[in-house]
C-alpha positions as CSV (number, residue, x, y, z in Angstrom):
1,X,85.9,79.0,79.9
2,X,85.5,75.5,79.0
3,X,86.0,74.1,82.6
4,X,83.2,76.6,83.8
5,X,80.9,75.7,81.0
6,X,81.4,72.0,81.6
7,X,80.8,72.5,85.1
8,X,77.9,74.4,84.6
9,X,76.3,71.6,82.2
10,X,77.1,68.7,84.5
11,X,75.4,70.5,87.5
12,X,72.8,72.5,85.8
13,X,70.0,71.6,88.2
14,X,72.1,72.6,91.1
15,X,72.8,76.2,92.8
16,X,75.8,77.6,91.3
17,X,78.0,79.6,93.6
18,X,80.6,82.1,92.2
19,X,83.3,80.4,94.8
20,X,82.8,77.1,93.3
21,X,82.9,78.4,89.7
22,X,86.4,80.5,90.7
23,X,87.7,77.1,92.0
24,X,86.8,75.3,88.9
25,X,88.6,77.8,86.7
26,X,91.6,78.4,88.8
27,X,91.1,82.2,89.2
28,X,94.1,83.9,90.0
29,X,93.8,86.8,92.8
30,X,95.2,90.0,91.9
31,X,94.8,89.9,88.1
32,X,93.9,93.3,86.9
33,X,90.1,93.6,85.9
34,X,90.9,94.7,82.5
35,X,92.7,91.2,82.2
36,X,90.2,89.3,83.4
37,X,87.6,91.4,81.3
38,X,89.5,90.4,78.0
39,X,90.0,86.8,79.3
40,X,86.3,86.3,79.9
41,X,85.0,87.8,76.3
42,X,83.9,91.2,77.5
43,X,84.4,94.3,75.1
44,X,86.3,96.1,77.9
45,X,86.6,96.5,81.6
46,X,83.7,98.7,82.0
47,X,81.7,96.3,80.5
48,X,82.5,93.8,82.8
49,X,82.2,96.1,85.8
50,X,78.6,97.1,84.8
51,X,77.5,93.4,84.2
52,X,79.4,92.4,87.5
53,X,77.5,95.3,89.5
54,X,74.2,94.4,88.2
55,X,74.5,90.5,88.8
56,X,76.5,91.0,92.2
57,X,75.3,94.3,93.5
58,X,78.7,95.5,93.7
59,X,82.0,96.4,91.5
60,X,84.5,93.8,91.0
61,X,86.8,95.9,93.0
62,X,84.4,96.1,96.0
63,X,83.8,92.4,95.9
64,X,87.7,91.9,95.7
65,X,87.9,94.1,98.6
66,X,85.2,92.2,100.7
67,X,86.5,88.7,99.8
68,X,90.0,89.8,101.1
69,X,88.6,91.3,104.4
70,X,86.8,87.9,105.1
71,X,83.5,89.7,104.9
């Protein structure tokens, strides 16, 4: 998480895209949501999914499918 926090701090006045933050962290595709939740500091997978859906309007799985399809 340190690279993300440093990037956010350095670019606080700029819009932050999910794609840029993913690039900064070197996120791996195909990692199980439960692993992502744990590595990101969420209590569990459902906590991450609820928060993700509230912020992005879709579940992590839906986001992953759309990203893969190029939508």
